[in-house]
PyMOL commands that place a pseudoatom at each C-alpha (Angstrom):
pseudoatom trace, name=CA, resn=MET, resi=1, chain=A, elem=C, hetatm=0, pos=[5.466, 15.192, 20.698]
pseudoatom trace, name=CA, resn=THR, resi=2, chain=A, elem=C, hetatm=0, pos=[7.602, 18.251, 21.781]
pseudoatom trace, name=CA, resn=LEU, resi=3, chain=A, elem=C, hetatm=0, pos=[8.502, 20.606, 18.969]
pseudoatom trace, name=CA, resn=GLN, resi=4, chain=A, elem=C, hetatm=0, pos=[11.880, 22.328, 19.359]
pseudoatom trace, name=CA, resn=ALA, resi=5, chain=A, elem=C, hetatm=0, pos=[13.324, 24.716, 17.257]
pseudoatom trace, name=CA, resn=HIS, resi=6, chain=A, elem=C, hetatm=0, pos=[15.351, 24.611, 13.853]
pseudoatom trace, name=CA, resn=ASP, resi=7, chain=A, elem=C, hetatm=0, pos=[19.159, 26.027, 14.504]
pseudoatom trace, name=CA, resn=ASN, resi=8, chain=A, elem=C, hetatm=0, pos=[18.023, 28.913, 12.110]
pseudoatom trace, name=CA, resn=GLY, resi=9, chain=A, elem=C, hetatm=0, pos=[15.833, 30.354, 14.492]
pseudoatom trace, name=CA, resn=THR, resi=10, chain=A, elem=C, hetatm=0, pos=[12.730, 28.801, 12.324]
pseudoatom trace, name=CA, resn=PRO, resi=11, chain=A, elem=C, hetatm=0, pos=[9.801, 27.035, 14.166]
pseudoatom trace, name=CA, resn=PRO, resi=12, chain=A, elem=C, hetatm=0, pos=[10.032, 23.456, 12.941]
pseudoatom trace, name=CA, resn=GLN, resi=13, chain=A, elem=C, hetatm=0, pos=[6.925, 22.099, 10.731]
pseudoatom trace, name=CA, resn=LYS, resi=14, chain=A, elem=C, hetatm=0, pos=[4.508, 19.974, 12.504]
pseudoatom trace, name=CA, resn=GLU, resi=15, chain=A, elem=C, hetatm=0, pos=[4.390, 16.639, 10.617]
pseudoatom trace, name=CA, resn=PRO, resi=16, chain=A, elem=C, hetatm=0, pos=[1.012, 15.531, 9.147]
pseudoatom trace, name=CA, resn=LYS, resi=17, chain=A, elem=C, hetatm=0, pos=[-0.618, 12.769, 11.578]
pseudoatom trace, name=CA, resn=SER, resi=18, chain=A, elem=C, hetatm=0, pos=[-1.613, 10.754, 8.664]
pseudoatom trace, name=CA, resn=LEU, resi=19, chain=A, elem=C, hetatm=0, pos=[-1.928, 10.705, 4.790]
pseudoatom trace, name=CA, resn=ARG, resi=20, chain=A, elem=C, hetatm=0, pos=[-4.874, 11.606, 3.997]
pseudoatom trace, name=CA, resn=LEU, resi=21, chain=A, elem=C, hetatm=0, pos=[-6.002, 9.862, 0.015]
pseudoatom trace, name=CA, resn=SER, resi=22, chain=A, elem=C, hetatm=0, pos=[-9.040, 10.155, -1.710]
pseudoatom trace, name=CA, resn=TYR, resi=23, chain=A, elem=C, hetatm=0, pos=[-11.346, 7.375, -2.977]
pseudoatom trace, name=CA, resn=ARG, resi=24, chain=A, elem=C, hetatm=0, pos=[-9.679, 7.049, -6.211]
pseudoatom trace, name=CA, resn=GLU, resi=25, chain=A, elem=C, hetatm=0, pos=[-6.722, 7.190, -4.514]
pseudoatom trace, name=CA, resn=LEU, resi=26, chain=A, elem=C, hetatm=0, pos=[-6.671, 3.972, -2.335]
pseudoatom trace, name=CA, resn=LEU, resi=27, chain=A, elem=C, hetatm=0, pos=[-8.443, 2.029, -5.268]
pseudoatom trace, name=CA, resn=PHE, resi=28, chain=A, elem=C, hetatm=0, pos=[-5.286, 3.086, -7.616]
pseudoatom trace, name=CA, resn=VAL, resi=29, chain=A, elem=C, hetatm=0, pos=[-2.886, 1.971, -4.345]
pseudoatom trace, name=CA, resn=LYS, resi=30, chain=A, elem=C, hetatm=0, pos=[-5.023, -1.170, -4.029]
pseudoatom trace, name=CA, resn=HIS, resi=31, chain=A, elem=C, hetatm=0, pos=[-5.265, -1.990, -7.747]
pseudoatom trace, name=CA, resn=SER, resi=32, chain=A, elem=C, hetatm=0, pos=[-1.036, -1.924, -7.424]
pseudoatom trace, name=CA, resn=LEU, resi=33, chain=A, elem=C, hetatm=0, pos=[-1.017, -3.751, -4.682]
pseudoatom trace, name=CA, resn=GLU, resi=34, chain=A, elem=C, hetatm=0, pos=[-2.831, -6.347, -5.991]
pseudoatom trace, name=CA, resn=HIS, resi=35, chain=A, elem=C, hetatm=0, pos=[-0.394, -6.595, -9.125]
pseudoatom trace, name=CA, resn=ASP, resi=36, chain=A, elem=C, hetatm=0, pos=[2.443, -7.024, -7.183]
pseudoatom trace, name=CA, resn=PHE, resi=37, chain=A, elem=C, hetatm=0, pos=[0.801, -10.145, -5.505]
pseudoatom trace, name=CA, resn=TRP, resi=38, chain=A, elem=C, hetatm=0, pos=[0.780, -11.424, -9.336]
pseudoatom trace, name=CA, resn=TRP, resi=39, chain=A, elem=C, hetatm=0, pos=[4.541, -10.654, -9.316]
pseudoatom trace, name=CA, resn=PHE, resi=40, chain=A, elem=C, hetatm=0, pos=[5.400, -12.046, -5.999]
pseudoatom trace, name=CA, resn=GLU, resi=41, chain=A, elem=C, hetatm=0, pos=[4.018, -15.611, -7.367]
pseudoatom trace, name=CA, resn=GLU, resi=42, chain=A, elem=C, hetatm=0, pos=[6.531, -14.817, -10.838]
pseudoatom trace, name=CA, resn=LEU, resi=43, chain=A, elem=C, hetatm=0, pos=[9.876, -14.284, -8.335]
pseudoatom trace, name=CA, resn=ASP, resi=44, chain=A, elem=C, hetatm=0, pos=[8.752, -17.391, -6.468]
pseudoatom trace, name=CA, resn=ASP, resi=45, chain=A, elem=C, hetatm=0, pos=[8.762, -19.605, -9.772]
pseudoatom trace, name=CA, resn=ALA, resi=46, chain=A, elem=C, hetatm=0, pos=[11.963, -17.686, -10.806]
pseudoatom trace, name=CA, resn=ALA, resi=47, chain=A, elem=C, hetatm=0, pos=[13.414, -18.554, -7.441]
pseudoatom trace, name=CA, resn=ASP, resi=48, chain=A, elem=C, hetatm=0, pos=[12.941, -22.681, -8.200]
pseudoatom trace, name=CA, resn=ALA, resi=49, chain=A, elem=C, hetatm=0, pos=[16.094, -22.312, -10.907]
pseudoatom trace, name=CA, resn=MET, resi=50, chain=A, elem=C, hetatm=0, pos=[18.551, -20.877, -8.274]
pseudoatom trace, name=CA, resn=PRO, resi=51, chain=A, elem=C, hetatm=0, pos=[20.901, -23.036, -6.069]
pseudoatom trace, name=CA, resn=ASP, resi=52, chain=A, elem=C, hetatm=0, pos=[18.954, -24.076, -2.849]
pseudoatom trace, name=CA, resn=GLU, resi=53, chain=A, elem=C, hetatm=0, pos=[20.835, -21.550, -0.268]
pseudoatom trace, name=CA, resn=GLN, resi=54, chain=A, elem=C, hetatm=0, pos=[19.770, -18.447, -2.632]
pseudoatom trace, name=CA, resn=ALA, resi=55, chain=A, elem=C, hetatm=0, pos=[16.631, -20.172, -3.346]
pseudoatom trace, name=CA, resn=VAL, resi=56, chain=A, elem=C, hetatm=0, pos=[15.908, -20.358, 0.040]
pseudoatom trace, name=CA, resn=ARG, resi=57, chain=A, elem=C, hetatm=0, pos=[16.787, -16.847, 0.942]
pseudoatom trace, name=CA, resn=GLU, resi=58, chain=A, elem=C, hetatm=0, pos=[15.002, -15.152, -1.470]
pseudoatom trace, name=CA, resn=ARG, resi=59, chain=A, elem=C, hetatm=0, pos=[11.881, -16.894, -0.584]
pseudoatom trace, name=CA, resn=GLN, resi=60, chain=A, elem=C, hetatm=0, pos=[12.571, -15.719, 2.696]
pseudoatom trace, name=CA, resn=ARG, resi=61, chain=A, elem=C, hetatm=0, pos=[12.549, -12.065, 1.810]
pseudoatom trace, name=CA, resn=LEU, resi=62, chain=A, elem=C, hetatm=0, pos=[9.155, -12.619, -0.390]
pseudoatom trace, name=CA, resn=ALA, resi=63, chain=A, elem=C, hetatm=0, pos=[7.318, -13.982, 2.464]
pseudoatom trace, name=CA, resn=GLN, resi=64, chain=A, elem=C, hetatm=0, pos=[8.082, -11.084, 4.565]
pseudoatom trace, name=CA, resn=LEU, resi=65, chain=A, elem=C, hetatm=0, pos=[6.976, -8.636, 1.667]
pseudoatom trace, name=CA, resn=ARG, resi=66, chain=A, elem=C, hetatm=0, pos=[4.198, -10.767, 1.334]
pseudoatom trace, name=CA, resn=THR, resi=67, chain=A, elem=C, hetatm=0, pos=[2.996, -9.952, 4.884]
pseudoatom trace, name=CA, resn=VAL, resi=68, chain=A, elem=C, hetatm=0, pos=[4.165, -5.985, 4.541]
pseudoatom trace, name=CA, resn=HIS, resi=69, chain=A, elem=C, hetatm=0, pos=[1.820, -5.841, 1.450]
pseudoatom trace, name=CA, resn=THR, resi=70, chain=A, elem=C, hetatm=0, pos=[-0.521, -8.344, 3.100]
pseudoatom trace, name=CA, resn=THR, resi=71, chain=A, elem=C, hetatm=0, pos=[-0.919, -5.824, 5.844]
pseudoatom trace, name=CA, resn=LEU, resi=72, chain=A, elem=C, hetatm=0, pos=[-0.923, -3.042, 3.603]
pseudoatom trace, name=CA, resn=TRP, resi=73, chain=A, elem=C, hetatm=0, pos=[-3.654, -4.281, 0.980]
pseudoatom trace, name=CA, resn=ARG, resi=74, chain=A, elem=C, hetatm=0, pos=[-6.053, -4.645, 4.257]
pseudoatom trace, name=CA, resn=LYS, resi=75, chain=A, elem=C, hetatm=0, pos=[-5.510, -1.330, 5.699]
pseudoatom trace, name=CA, resn=ILE, resi=76, chain=A, elem=C, hetatm=0, pos=[-6.306, -0.092, 2.300]
pseudoatom trace, name=CA, resn=GLN, resi=77, chain=A, elem=C, hetatm=0, pos=[-9.446, -2.129, 1.368]
pseudoatom trace, name=CA, resn=THR, resi=78, chain=A, elem=C, hetatm=0, pos=[-11.359, -1.398, 5.038]
pseudoatom trace, name=CA, resn=ALA, resi=79, chain=A, elem=C, hetatm=0, pos=[-10.311, 2.675, 4.329]
pseudoatom trace, name=CA, resn=LEU, resi=80, chain=A, elem=C, hetatm=0, pos=[-12.208, 1.811, 1.084]
pseudoatom trace, name=CA, resn=ASP, resi=81, chain=A, elem=C, hetatm=0, pos=[-14.943, 0.343, 3.031]
pseudoatom trace, name=CA, resn=ARG, resi=82, chain=A, elem=C, hetatm=0, pos=[-14.888, 3.428, 5.145]
pseudoatom trace, name=CA, resn=ARG, resi=83, chain=A, elem=C, hetatm=0, pos=[-15.028, 5.827, 2.469]
pseudoatom trace, name=CA, resn=ALA, resi=84, chain=A, elem=C, hetatm=0, pos=[-17.884, 3.904, 0.590]
pseudoatom trace, name=CA, resn=ALA, resi=85, chain=A, elem=C, hetatm=0, pos=[-20.087, 4.053, 3.199]
pseudoatom trace, name=CA, resn=ARG, resi=86, chain=A, elem=C, hetatm=0, pos=[-19.926, 7.499, 3.284]
pseudoatom trace, name=CA, resn=LEU, resi=87, chain=A, elem=C, hetatm=0, pos=[-20.092, 7.984, -0.500]
pseudoatom trace, name=CA, resn=THR, resi=88, chain=A, elem=C, hetatm=0, pos=[-23.333, 8.853, -2.455]
pseudoatom trace, name=CA, resn=PRO, resi=89, chain=A, elem=C, hetatm=0, pos=[-24.343, 6.355, -5.197]
pseudoatom trace, name=CA, resn=ASP, resi=90, chain=A, elem=C, hetatm=0, pos=[-23.370, 8.857, -7.788]
pseudoatom trace, name=CA, resn=GLN, resi=91, chain=A, elem=C, hetatm=0, pos=[-20.024, 9.873, -6.082]
pseudoatom trace, name=CA, resn=ARG, resi=92, chain=A, elem=C, hetatm=0, pos=[-19.395, 5.633, -5.452]
pseudoatom trace, name=CA, resn=ARG, resi=93, chain=A, elem=C, hetatm=0, pos=[-20.441, 5.405, -9.411]
pseudoatom trace, name=CA, resn=ARG, resi=94, chain=A, elem=C, hetatm=0, pos=[-17.797, 7.797, -10.562]
pseudoatom trace, name=CA, resn=ALA, resi=95, chain=A, elem=C, hetatm=0, pos=[-15.233, 6.841, -8.752]
pseudoatom trace, name=CA, resn=ASP, resi=96, chain=A, elem=C, hetatm=0, pos=[-15.704, 3.259, -9.609]
pseudoatom trace, name=CA, resn=LEU, resi=97, chain=A, elem=C, hetatm=0, pos=[-14.785, 4.934, -13.157]
pseudoatom trace, name=CA, resn=PHE, resi=98, chain=A, elem=C, hetatm=0, pos=[-11.665, 4.971, -12.184]
pseudoatom trace, name=CA, resn=ARG, resi=99, chain=A, elem=C, hetatm=0, pos=[-10.928, 1.734, -10.974]
pseudoatom trace, name=CA, resn=ILE, resi=100, chain=A, elem=C, hetatm=0, pos=[-8.404, -0.461, -12.792]
pseudoatom trace, name=CA, resn=GLU, resi=101, chain=A, elem=C, hetatm=0, pos=[-9.753, -3.478, -13.968]
for i in range(1, 101): cmd.bond("trace and resi %d" % i, "trace and resi %d" % (i + 1))
show_as sticks, trace
zoom trace
């Protein structure tokens, strides 16, 4: 990636290569995504009451959202597994206290 100077003469800031979340933050995001999966089922049930064409569009949109959510959930689960392997048992226990059930 090449950096170009800004018009005001100041050098541009480098963009971070990746977003680094803590183990606790990853757990929170994972829980939020899991809640969304439940919500998708509610929206799918609501589509039953819609006219046919609108229900088809709504279900297609929900299918796309589910795909994105599932992909993100898997990536977060993989990151959690890698991080958990590096944590000491005490660190893992303290992080799991944050887990929302």
